[in-house]
Wavefront OBJ file of the C-alpha trace (Angstrom):
o trace
v -32.154 -4.408 46.086
v -32.139 -7.123 48.331
v -33.281 -10.736 48.254
v -33.918 -11.080 51.837
v -32.729 -10.018 55.202
v -30.890 -13.112 55.541
v -29.520 -13.064 51.676
v -28.174 -9.666 50.510
v -28.098 -9.445 46.767
v -24.916 -10.336 45.073
v -23.206 -7.880 42.696
v -23.344 -10.909 40.037
v -27.271 -10.738 40.190
v -27.163 -7.016 39.422
v -24.907 -7.213 36.491
v -26.981 -10.237 35.363
v -30.148 -8.248 35.597
v -28.618 -5.275 33.495
v -27.276 -7.378 31.084
v -30.721 -8.963 30.293
v -32.483 -5.502 30.520
v -30.244 -4.290 27.922
v -29.834 -7.536 25.816
v -33.124 -8.910 26.117
v -32.083 -12.484 24.984
v -30.627 -15.137 27.086
v -27.858 -15.972 24.407
v -26.865 -12.102 23.754
v -26.892 -11.580 27.538
v -24.660 -14.498 28.017
v -22.290 -13.370 25.723
v -22.099 -9.661 27.071
v -21.395 -11.952 30.660
v -19.386 -14.490 29.139
v -21.302 -17.542 29.813
v -23.637 -19.550 27.985
v -27.743 -19.285 27.743
v -28.559 -22.156 30.028
v -26.108 -20.334 32.960
v -28.189 -17.176 32.466
v -31.352 -18.959 32.422
v -30.619 -20.828 35.284
v -29.472 -17.603 37.449
v -32.222 -15.568 36.227
v -34.764 -17.881 37.638
v -32.727 -18.462 40.911
v -32.779 -14.363 41.123
v -36.419 -14.289 40.443
v -37.112 -16.779 43.417
v -34.901 -14.945 45.646
v -36.598 -11.473 45.042
v -40.046 -13.466 44.895
v -40.413 -11.365 41.426
v -41.142 -12.180 37.886
v -38.379 -9.793 36.246
v -38.628 -10.639 32.588
v -41.477 -12.325 30.610
v -40.541 -15.321 28.251
v -41.892 -14.563 25.053
v -41.158 -16.239 21.523
v -39.131 -12.999 20.509
v -36.822 -12.838 23.535
v -37.425 -11.459 27.121
v -39.423 -8.605 28.125
v -39.020 -6.607 31.188
v -41.919 -6.427 33.548
v -43.023 -3.389 35.540
v -41.002 -4.719 38.473
v -37.667 -4.819 36.276
v -38.582 -1.538 34.943
v -39.045 -0.125 38.469
v -35.758 -1.660 39.696
v -33.445 -0.741 36.651
v -32.822 2.894 37.819
v -31.300 1.440 41.252
v -29.405 -1.201 39.334
v -27.858 1.352 37.028
v -27.381 3.349 40.124
v -25.533 0.464 41.751
v -23.358 -0.113 38.641
v -22.524 3.758 38.435
v -21.424 3.575 41.984
v -19.281 0.458 41.364
v -17.629 1.827 38.367
v -16.667 4.812 40.489
v -15.164 2.766 43.432
v -13.063 1.012 40.627
v -11.825 4.380 39.294
v -10.930 5.661 42.677
v -9.031 2.672 43.854
v -7.108 2.568 40.523
v -6.000 6.121 40.973
v -3.924 5.174 43.525
v -1.983 3.080 41.183
v 1.844 4.082 41.299
v 3.668 1.604 38.835
v 3.145 1.240 34.995
v 1.705 -2.493 35.035
v -1.597 -4.346 34.655
v -3.922 -4.815 31.974
v -5.198 -1.543 29.641
v -8.379 -2.280 27.394
v -8.070 -0.468 24.233
v -10.813 -0.348 21.696
v -10.126 0.666 17.839
v -11.809 0.359 14.483
v -10.924 -3.174 12.766
v -8.646 -1.794 10.150
v -6.756 0.424 12.383
v -6.348 -2.134 14.998
v -4.544 -4.569 12.648
v -2.883 -2.639 10.558
v -1.227 -0.007 13.062
v -2.105 -0.870 16.609
v -1.291 -4.467 16.683
v 2.395 -3.640 15.085
v 3.029 -1.081 17.341
v 2.551 -2.993 20.824
v 5.970 -4.782 20.236
v 7.619 -1.118 21.174
v 5.178 -0.578 23.618
v 5.736 -3.708 25.704
v 9.379 -3.572 25.147
v 9.085 -0.023 26.934
v 6.958 -1.084 29.441
v 6.972 -5.040 29.761
v 4.861 -5.272 32.741
v 1.758 -3.961 30.798
v -0.758 -6.331 29.100
v -2.867 -4.822 26.602
v -6.537 -6.091 25.531
v -7.350 -4.742 22.167
v -10.834 -5.031 21.034
v -11.135 -4.496 17.081
v -14.797 -3.369 16.820
v -17.092 -1.091 14.853
v -19.332 -0.198 17.704
v -18.521 2.005 20.361
v -17.403 0.777 23.892
v -19.028 2.453 26.569
v -15.994 4.354 28.576
v -18.001 5.326 31.328
v -19.546 1.658 31.974
v -15.811 0.431 31.846
v -15.988 -1.559 28.505
v -12.773 -0.017 27.878
v -9.984 1.773 29.382
v -9.100 3.984 25.961
v -10.633 4.058 22.574
v -9.552 5.250 18.962
v -12.674 6.724 17.190
v -12.852 8.473 14.073
v -15.252 11.154 15.400
v -14.839 13.149 18.921
v -17.261 12.289 21.333
v -19.935 14.837 22.396
v -20.960 13.599 25.915
v -19.912 11.860 28.819
v -17.293 12.496 31.283
v -14.323 12.071 28.699
v -11.186 13.413 27.385
v -10.193 13.363 23.770
v -7.349 14.424 21.522
v -7.063 14.356 17.721
v -3.936 12.534 17.089
v -4.328 11.861 13.559
v -5.880 13.301 10.299
v -5.471 12.276 6.620
v -7.287 13.236 3.277
v -9.145 10.042 1.876
v -7.804 8.516 -1.330
v -8.527 5.689 -3.956
v -5.957 3.081 -3.328
v -5.455 -0.279 -5.352
v -2.878 -2.759 -6.436
v 0.008 -1.590 -8.419
v -0.573 -3.591 -11.437
v -4.561 -2.812 -11.545
v -3.897 0.809 -10.664
v -1.254 1.009 -13.592
v -3.958 -0.778 -15.993
v -6.574 2.051 -14.936
v -3.979 4.941 -15.913
v -5.635 8.353 -14.893
v -9.328 7.554 -13.585
v -11.571 10.097 -15.494
v -14.911 8.501 -14.177
v -15.494 6.433 -10.822
v -17.570 4.140 -13.027
v -14.226 3.060 -15.177
v -13.141 1.038 -12.094
v -13.951 -1.947 -10.315
v -14.963 -0.961 -6.692
v -14.676 -2.532 -3.389
v -17.117 -0.773 -0.823
v -18.671 -0.904 2.558
v -22.161 -2.980 2.982
v -25.213 -1.194 3.367
v -24.881 -1.038 7.457
v -22.117 1.739 6.477
v -23.725 3.129 3.502
v -24.039 6.671 5.406
v -20.365 7.249 5.520
v -18.962 10.415 3.792
v -16.825 8.058 1.225
v -19.659 5.972 0.427
v -22.080 8.993 -0.388
v -19.081 10.301 -2.476
v -18.808 7.121 -4.517
v -22.837 6.953 -4.925
v -22.727 10.448 -6.364
v -19.858 9.897 -8.461
v -21.210 6.471 -9.857
v -24.855 6.006 -8.944
v -25.631 2.952 -11.172
v -22.430 1.045 -10.216
v -22.452 -2.268 -8.722
v -19.625 -3.080 -6.138
v -17.547 -6.082 -7.143
v -17.041 -6.590 -3.379
v -19.050 -5.070 -0.459
v -18.142 -5.773 2.987
v -17.717 -3.737 6.292
v -14.864 -5.650 7.151
v -11.768 -3.197 6.472
v -9.161 -5.456 6.419
v -11.193 -7.803 3.730
v -11.511 -4.632 1.610
v -7.502 -3.799 1.898
v -6.864 -7.430 1.262
v -8.853 -7.972 -1.714
v -7.451 -4.604 -3.554
v -4.289 -5.572 -2.490
v -4.839 -8.730 -4.642
v -6.169 -6.887 -7.568
v -9.831 -7.220 -7.300
v -10.571 -3.353 -7.336
v -10.090 -0.339 -5.801
v -11.292 1.294 -2.576
v -11.501 4.553 -0.630
v -9.386 4.866 2.584
v -7.300 7.445 4.404
v -4.051 7.846 2.254
v -1.368 6.274 4.989
v -3.216 3.013 4.445
v -0.869 2.878 1.354
v 2.172 2.395 3.728
v 0.449 -0.889 5.824
v -0.534 -2.805 2.710
v 1.057 -3.151 -1.016
v -1.146 -0.557 -2.203
v -0.795 2.726 -4.296
v -3.108 5.761 -4.741
v -5.072 6.084 -8.079
v -4.197 8.841 -9.862
v -7.458 10.983 -10.484
v -8.298 13.229 -13.300
v -8.848 16.994 -11.812
v -12.823 16.850 -11.597
v -12.672 13.446 -9.910
v -9.885 14.680 -7.474
v -11.626 17.728 -6.852
v -14.876 16.182 -6.058
v -12.699 13.713 -3.746
v -11.374 16.581 -1.945
v -14.789 17.788 -0.779
v -14.739 14.570 1.551
v -13.902 15.693 5.103
v -10.342 14.291 6.237
v -10.425 11.124 8.096
v -9.724 11.925 11.927
v -8.588 9.712 14.366
v -9.631 10.638 18.116
v -7.766 9.116 21.359
v -10.567 9.091 24.041
v -10.276 8.195 27.818
v -12.416 8.566 31.008
v -11.181 11.892 32.902
v -11.217 10.115 36.284
v -8.765 7.414 34.816
v -6.472 9.879 32.718
v -3.721 9.873 34.875
v -3.748 6.287 36.224
v -0.010 5.289 35.565
v -0.677 2.097 33.142
v -3.478 4.330 31.127
v -1.556 7.419 30.967
v 1.418 5.273 29.579
v -0.608 3.853 27.139
v -2.116 7.394 26.364
v 1.281 8.855 25.577
v 2.754 6.066 23.712
v -0.213 6.219 21.151
v -0.117 10.194 20.857
v 3.616 10.131 20.194
v 3.195 7.098 17.721
v 0.714 8.727 15.890
v 2.393 12.013 15.611
v 5.761 10.314 14.392
v 3.612 8.305 12.000
v 2.132 11.978 10.617
v 5.391 13.056 10.330
v 6.690 10.085 8.200
v 3.510 10.108 5.756
v 4.190 13.860 5.325
v 7.901 12.903 4.580
v 7.276 10.060 2.196
v 4.462 12.223 0.058
v 7.295 14.983 -0.676
l 1 2 3 4 5 6 7 8 9 10 11 12 13 14 15 16 17 18 19 20 21 22 23 24 25 26 27 28 29 30 31 32 33 34 35 36 37 38 39 40 41 42 43 44 45 46 47 48 49 50 51 52 53 54 55 56 57 58 59 60 61 62 63 64 65 66 67 68 69 70 71 72 73 74 75 76 77 78 79 80 81 82 83 84 85 86 87 88 89 90 91 92 93 94 95 96 97 98 99 100 101 102 103 104 105 106 107 108 109 110 111 112 113 114 115 116 117 118 119 120 121 122 123 124 125 126 127 128 129 130 131 132 133 134 135 136 137 138 139 140 141 142 143 144 145 146 147 148 149 150 151 152 153 154 155 156 157 158 159 160 161 162 163 164 165 166 167 168 169 170 171 172 173 174 175 176 177 178 179 180 181 182 183 184 185 186 187 188 189 190 191 192 193 194 195 196 197 198 199 200 201 202 203 204 205 206 207 208 209 210 211 212 213 214 215 216 217 218 219 220 221 222 223 224 225 226 227 228 229 230 231 232 233 234 235 236 237 238 239 240 241 242 243 244 245 246 247 248 249 250 251 252 253 254 255 256 257 258 259 260 261 262 263 264 265 266 267 268 269 270 271 272 273 274 275 276 277 278 279 280 281 282 283 284 285 286 287 288 289 290 291 292 293 294 295 296 297 298 299 300 301 302 303 304 305 306 307 308 309
């Protein structure tokens, strides 16, 4: 892609084009690029003028890629892949444990466990800088959206390396006073429940709760895990979470009658996978964070087992 013989296309132009192809909205593309919608509009107009091509039709629903844009997209994606490969190869020459490492993790895990651990990590490697993205969505490691990711399932595609660093059974958790008032829970419908919103209705724990209390209306439905935990901590109701979260909040496990306990035990264990791009695995700063997280969750597993005895 080149605007003319005298004005070569800049990499920023390609990034703009790709952002608009993936987010056909000036505002969303701008958010992806870290600029406002008017800047995106102005840069798009300049790019189209330079190329002498119309790349996107403006409609009331947003932008629609033209035939020209669709034809150019594979070349732009190839340029992106090449740029990522160049960056990975350059980073492989690092020798010191220093610089920024971008880590993405589910929100509840990020604020309950990862953020407090960073004190120890930075004390050990003071020249590290951590960018922590607490997000439900999966960052694309191949496109360098993040350097490392903590995920609840193992990735099945991409040139990635992954290791399971934690696994825990699911439990019903609540504030001590409310749990005491419930006694041994015989039926799920006997408790006030805090659940995920409809966007996460397919989670195994949500399917379990719907099976055990089909007519139940949640006292609170939110896909923000921290909000769930804080509401439960305040005594609003109970919720289902991996059992180690009792140590991160003022919560206790709800004792369940045998049929309910047996039913909950059929829900798969909550897993945590540490994931990175294969080409970056041995970069010193990334390897240091990988090793630290691996060791920290191994220690956490042993501590949780000790407390349960």
